[in-house]
C-alpha positions as CSV (number, residue, x, y, z in Angstrom):
1,X,-24.5,8.2,15.1
2,X,-21.8,9.5,12.6
3,X,-20.9,7.6,9.3
4,X,-17.7,6.7,10.1
5,X,-19.0,4.9,13.7
6,X,-21.8,3.2,11.9
7,X,-19.2,1.7,9.3
8,X,-16.6,0.9,12.3
9,X,-19.8,-0.8,14.1
10,X,-21.2,-3.0,11.3
11,X,-17.1,-3.7,10.5
12,X,-17.1,-5.3,13.7
13,X,-20.6,-7.2,13.4
14,X,-19.3,-8.3,9.9
15,X,-15.9,-10.1,11.3
16,X,-17.8,-11.8,14.4
17,X,-17.2,-15.6,13.4
18,X,-14.8,-14.9,11.0
19,X,-11.7,-13.0,12.9
20,X,-9.3,-16.2,12.7
21,X,-9.9,-16.2,9.1
22,X,-9.3,-12.5,8.7
23,X,-5.9,-12.4,10.9
24,X,-4.8,-15.3,8.6
25,X,-5.8,-13.2,5.3
26,X,-4.0,-10.3,6.5
27,X,-0.8,-12.3,7.8
28,X,-0.6,-14.4,4.4
29,X,1.3,-10.9,2.6
30,X,3.6,-10.7,5.6
31,X,4.4,-14.5,5.7
32,X,5.2,-14.1,2.0
33,X,7.0,-10.9,2.0
34,X,9.5,-12.5,5.3
35,X,10.0,-16.0,3.5
36,X,11.4,-13.9,0.3
37,X,13.4,-12.0,2.2
38,X,15.4,-15.2,4.1
39,X,15.5,-16.9,1.3
40,X,17.6,-13.4,-0.3
41,X,19.3,-13.5,2.5
42,X,20.6,-17.2,2.3
43,X,21.2,-17.3,-1.5
44,X,23.6,-13.9,-0.6
45,X,25.0,-15.4,2.0
46,X,26.1,-18.5,-0.5
47,X,26.8,-16.6,-3.5
48,X,28.1,-13.3,-1.7
49,X,29.4,-13.4,1.6
50,X,30.8,-16.8,1.0
51,X,33.2,-16.1,-1.9
52,X,34.2,-12.9,0.2
53,X,35.0,-14.9,3.3
54,X,37.3,-16.9,1.5
55,X,39.8,-14.5,0.2
56,X,43.1,-15.1,1.4
57,X,44.1,-13.7,4.8
58,X,48.0,-13.6,4.0
59,X,50.1,-10.5,4.1
60,X,48.5,-7.6,2.9
61,X,50.5,-6.7,-0.2
62,X,49.6,-5.8,-3.8
63,X,48.4,-8.7,-4.9
64,X,46.2,-9.6,-2.3
65,X,44.5,-6.0,-1.9
66,X,44.0,-5.9,-5.9
67,X,42.3,-9.5,-5.6
68,X,40.3,-8.0,-2.5
69,X,39.1,-5.2,-4.5
70,X,38.4,-7.1,-7.5
71,X,36.3,-9.8,-5.1
72,X,34.5,-6.7,-3.7
73,X,33.8,-5.5,-7.0
74,X,32.2,-8.7,-8.1
75,X,30.3,-9.1,-5.1
76,X,28.8,-6.0,-5.0
77,X,27.1,-6.8,-8.7
78,X,26.1,-10.1,-7.7
79,X,24.4,-8.3,-4.9
80,X,22.6,-5.9,-7.1
81,X,21.4,-8.6,-9.2
82,X,20.2,-10.4,-6.4
83,X,18.3,-7.5,-5.2
84,X,16.6,-6.6,-8.7
85,X,16.4,-10.5,-9.3
86,X,14.3,-10.5,-5.6
87,X,12.4,-7.4,-5.9
88,X,10.9,-8.1,-9.2
89,X,9.7,-11.2,-8.0
90,X,8.2,-10.1,-4.5
91,X,6.2,-7.7,-6.9
92,X,4.8,-10.5,-9.0
93,X,4.0,-13.1,-6.0
94,X,2.8,-10.2,-3.4
95,X,1.2,-7.6,-5.7
96,X,-1.7,-10.7,-6.3
97,X,-1.7,-11.8,-3.4
98,X,-2.6,-8.3,-1.5
99,X,-5.4,-7.8,-4.3
100,X,-6.5,-11.0,-3.1
101,X,-6.5,-10.1,0.4
102,X,-8.7,-6.9,-0.5
103,X,-10.9,-9.1,-2.5
104,X,-11.3,-11.3,0.7
105,X,-12.4,-8.3,2.5
106,X,-14.7,-7.1,0.1
107,X,-16.8,-10.0,-0.5
108,X,-17.0,-10.5,3.7
109,X,-18.8,-7.4,3.8
110,X,-21.1,-8.7,1.0
111,X,-22.1,-11.2,3.6
112,X,-19.8,-14.5,1.7
113,X,-17.0,-15.6,3.9
114,X,-14.8,-16.7,1.3
115,X,-12.2,-19.9,2.0
116,X,-8.3,-18.9,2.9
117,X,-7.5,-19.8,-0.7
118,X,-9.2,-17.3,-2.2
119,X,-6.6,-15.2,-1.4
120,X,-4.9,-16.8,-4.3
121,X,-7.4,-16.1,-6.5
122,X,-5.3,-13.8,-9.0
123,X,-3.1,-16.5,-9.7
124,X,-6.1,-19.1,-11.1
125,X,-5.6,-17.6,-14.5
126,X,-3.1,-15.4,-16.4
127,X,-5.4,-12.9,-17.6
128,X,-6.5,-12.4,-13.4
129,X,-2.7,-12.2,-12.6
130,X,-1.8,-9.8,-15.4
131,X,-4.8,-7.6,-14.1
132,X,-3.4,-7.8,-10.4
133,X,0.3,-6.9,-11.3
134,X,-0.9,-4.0,-13.8
135,X,-3.1,-2.6,-10.9
136,X,-0.1,-2.4,-8.3
137,X,2.1,-1.1,-11.5
138,X,-0.1,1.7,-12.1
139,X,-1.1,3.1,-8.7
140,X,2.5,2.5,-7.8
141,X,3.8,4.9,-11.2
142,X,0.3,7.4,-10.3
143,X,1.4,7.5,-7.0
144,X,4.8,8.3,-7.5
145,X,3.8,11.3,-10.3
146,X,1.2,13.0,-8.5
147,X,4.1,12.9,-4.9
148,X,6.7,14.5,-7.1
149,X,4.1,17.0,-8.7
150,X,3.4,17.9,-5.0
151,X,6.5,17.5,-3.1
152,X,8.9,18.3,-5.4
153,X,8.7,21.9,-5.4
154,X,8.9,22.7,-1.5
155,X,11.1,20.0,-1.6
156,X,13.8,22.4,-4.1
157,X,12.8,25.4,-1.9
158,X,13.9,23.6,1.3
159,X,17.1,22.7,-0.5
160,X,17.8,25.9,-1.7
161,X,16.9,27.6,2.0
162,X,19.6,25.2,3.6
163,X,22.1,26.0,0.7
164,X,21.6,29.5,1.1
165,X,21.4,29.8,5.2
166,X,25.0,27.8,4.7
167,X,26.6,30.3,2.3
168,X,27.3,32.9,4.5
169,X,27.2,34.4,8.6
170,X,25.6,37.6,8.5
171,X,22.0,37.8,9.9
172,X,20.0,38.9,6.7
173,X,21.3,35.4,5.3
174,X,20.1,33.6,8.3
175,X,17.1,35.6,8.6
176,X,16.2,35.0,5.0
177,X,17.5,31.3,5.4
178,X,15.4,30.5,8.6
179,X,12.4,32.1,6.9
180,X,12.5,30.0,3.7
181,X,13.3,26.8,5.7
182,X,10.3,27.3,7.8
183,X,7.5,28.2,5.0
184,X,9.0,25.4,2.7
185,X,8.5,22.9,5.6
186,X,5.0,24.2,5.7
187,X,4.6,23.9,2.5
188,X,5.8,20.2,2.2
189,X,3.6,19.1,5.2
190,X,0.7,21.0,3.1
191,X,1.3,19.3,-0.2
192,X,1.8,15.9,1.4
193,X,-1.8,16.2,2.7
194,X,-3.0,17.6,-0.6
195,X,-1.3,14.4,-2.3
196,X,-3.2,12.2,-0.1
197,X,-6.3,13.8,-0.6
198,X,-6.0,13.6,-4.6
199,X,-4.5,10.0,-4.3
200,X,-7.4,9.1,-2.8
201,X,-9.3,9.1,-6.1
202,X,-8.0,5.7,-7.1
203,X,-9.0,4.4,-3.8
204,X,-11.9,2.4,-5.0
205,X,-10.3,0.5,-8.3
206,X,-9.2,-2.7,-5.9
207,X,-12.8,-3.1,-5.0
208,X,-13.8,-1.9,-8.7
209,X,-11.3,-5.1,-9.8
210,X,-12.7,-7.4,-7.4
211,X,-16.4,-6.6,-7.7
212,X,-16.0,-7.7,-11.8
213,X,-13.5,-10.2,-13.0
214,X,-13.9,-8.6,-16.4
215,X,-13.4,-5.4,-15.6
216,X,-10.1,-3.7,-16.9
217,X,-7.5,-1.6,-15.0
218,X,-8.2,1.7,-17.0
219,X,-11.6,1.5,-16.1
220,X,-11.7,0.5,-12.6
221,X,-9.1,3.8,-12.3
222,X,-11.5,6.0,-14.6
223,X,-14.5,4.5,-12.3
224,X,-13.0,5.2,-8.8
225,X,-12.1,8.9,-10.4
226,X,-15.6,9.6,-10.4
227,X,-17.3,7.7,-7.8
228,X,-14.9,9.3,-4.9
229,X,-15.4,12.9,-6.0
230,X,-16.9,14.5,-2.9
231,X,-15.4,11.7,-0.4
232,X,-11.4,12.2,-0.9
233,X,-11.1,14.5,2.1
234,X,-13.6,12.5,3.8
235,X,-11.4,9.2,3.2
236,X,-8.4,11.2,4.5
237,X,-10.7,12.1,8.0
238,X,-11.3,8.4,8.0
239,X,-7.9,7.4,7.7
240,X,-7.0,9.5,10.5
241,X,-9.4,8.4,12.9
242,X,-7.5,4.9,13.4
243,X,-4.3,6.7,14.2
244,X,-5.0,5.5,17.9
245,X,-5.2,2.1,16.3
246,X,-1.8,2.7,14.7
247,X,0.2,4.0,17.5
248,X,-1.0,1.3,19.9
249,X,0.3,-1.7,17.4
250,X,3.6,0.4,17.5
251,X,3.8,0.5,21.3
252,X,2.7,-3.3,21.2
253,X,5.8,-3.8,18.7
254,X,3.2,-5.3,16.4
255,X,1.1,-7.5,18.1
256,X,-2.0,-5.4,17.9
257,X,-2.1,-5.4,14.6
258,X,-3.3,-8.8,14.8
259,X,-6.8,-7.0,15.9
260,X,-6.3,-3.6,13.8
261,X,-5.0,-4.8,10.6
262,X,-8.8,-7.2,9.5
263,X,-10.5,-4.1,11.4
264,X,-9.2,-1.7,9.2
265,X,-9.5,-4.1,6.0
266,X,-12.8,-4.8,6.9
267,X,-13.7,-0.8,7.6
268,X,-12.1,0.1,4.7
269,X,-14.1,-2.4,2.3
270,X,-17.3,-1.5,4.3
271,X,-16.6,2.3,3.0
272,X,-15.8,1.4,-0.3
273,X,-18.9,-0.8,-0.7
274,X,-20.8,2.0,0.6
275,X,-19.6,4.9,-1.9
276,X,-19.9,2.1,-4.6
277,X,-23.3,1.5,-4.3
278,X,-24.5,5.1,-3.7
279,X,-22.8,6.1,-6.6
280,X,-24.5,3.1,-8.4
281,X,-27.7,2.6,-7.6
282,X,-28.8,6.2,-5.9
283,X,-29.9,9.3,-7.5
284,X,-26.8,11.9,-7.5
285,X,-29.1,14.6,-5.9
286,X,-30.0,12.6,-2.6
287,X,-28.9,13.2,0.5
288,X,-30.0,10.1,2.0
289,X,-27.4,8.0,3.5
290,X,-27.1,4.5,4.4
291,X,-24.6,2.1,5.8
292,X,-24.3,-2.1,5.1
293,X,-25.8,-4.3,7.6
294,X,-24.4,-7.3,8.3
295,X,-24.9,-10.0,5.7
296,X,-27.1,-8.0,3.8
297,X,-27.4,-9.5,0.1
298,X,-25.5,-7.9,-2.4
299,X,-27.4,-6.5,-5.5
300,X,-28.3,-8.5,-8.4
301,X,-25.4,-7.1,-10.8
302,X,-23.0,-6.2,-7.6
303,X,-21.1,-9.2,-8.7
304,X,-21.1,-12.7,-7.0
305,X,-17.9,-14.7,-6.2
306,X,-16.8,-16.8,-8.9
307,X,-16.5,-20.4,-8.6
308,X,-13.3,-21.6,-8.6
309,X,-12.4,-23.0,-12.1
């Protein structure tokens, strides 16, 4: 049996008896996001759409047109302010919750089925809250920077090829422009794959943060970069093994996600624990493979779930 198959098999074993809570854990961030979206729509309707609907409906003389344009400009500004406020609010609320969900599944594969309230673990103390938000900000900024580095050159080449293709109608221009488009599209695809593999260097950072409460974000990122050497391409292949499940979620209009989301979260937590413990406890020269089994006790220094304050 291959490593990927063993990880998936053990993930299903771990989820036995915990499926209901696992589904709720994956749905909590979705519910919170929907709640914030509904609140944004309500405030937009009250503060922006309502005042716009009360504009005068008389004959469109110059005064009415000017008032309409002025009100529209003000409404646009209010809408942007509301959007900015709710974007920041969503970040502050969802970042700790998403990391709390990762923590819940990480402890599940350690044989510890935590209560649902542990999803909000990073709200219990300001230090934990700051770590959750700062981790998500780091991941976002690093992902944005590396994506620009990998994808900007072929993107610029594609833009130039399209502009060159439209600049003239002779055969040479069409041939060179078409060739440039094909090459740039191929480079974009290659750059996307390489970028995904490169960004996998940060995949273990969330698990390391959840494992040890006193670990800093930058230390977790540096340790993840070190631990993931030799595994980054394997992470991509492992993710591709779930492609069929993701397609099923699309076909079922998201219903299959009730099974797929907890399954994938557990499998990734299982793989993360495997790589962390192999780097930490096994000699680097060994070729022995191991996969954690259901309810296998955690190593002494791997981090116990802290008691609630």
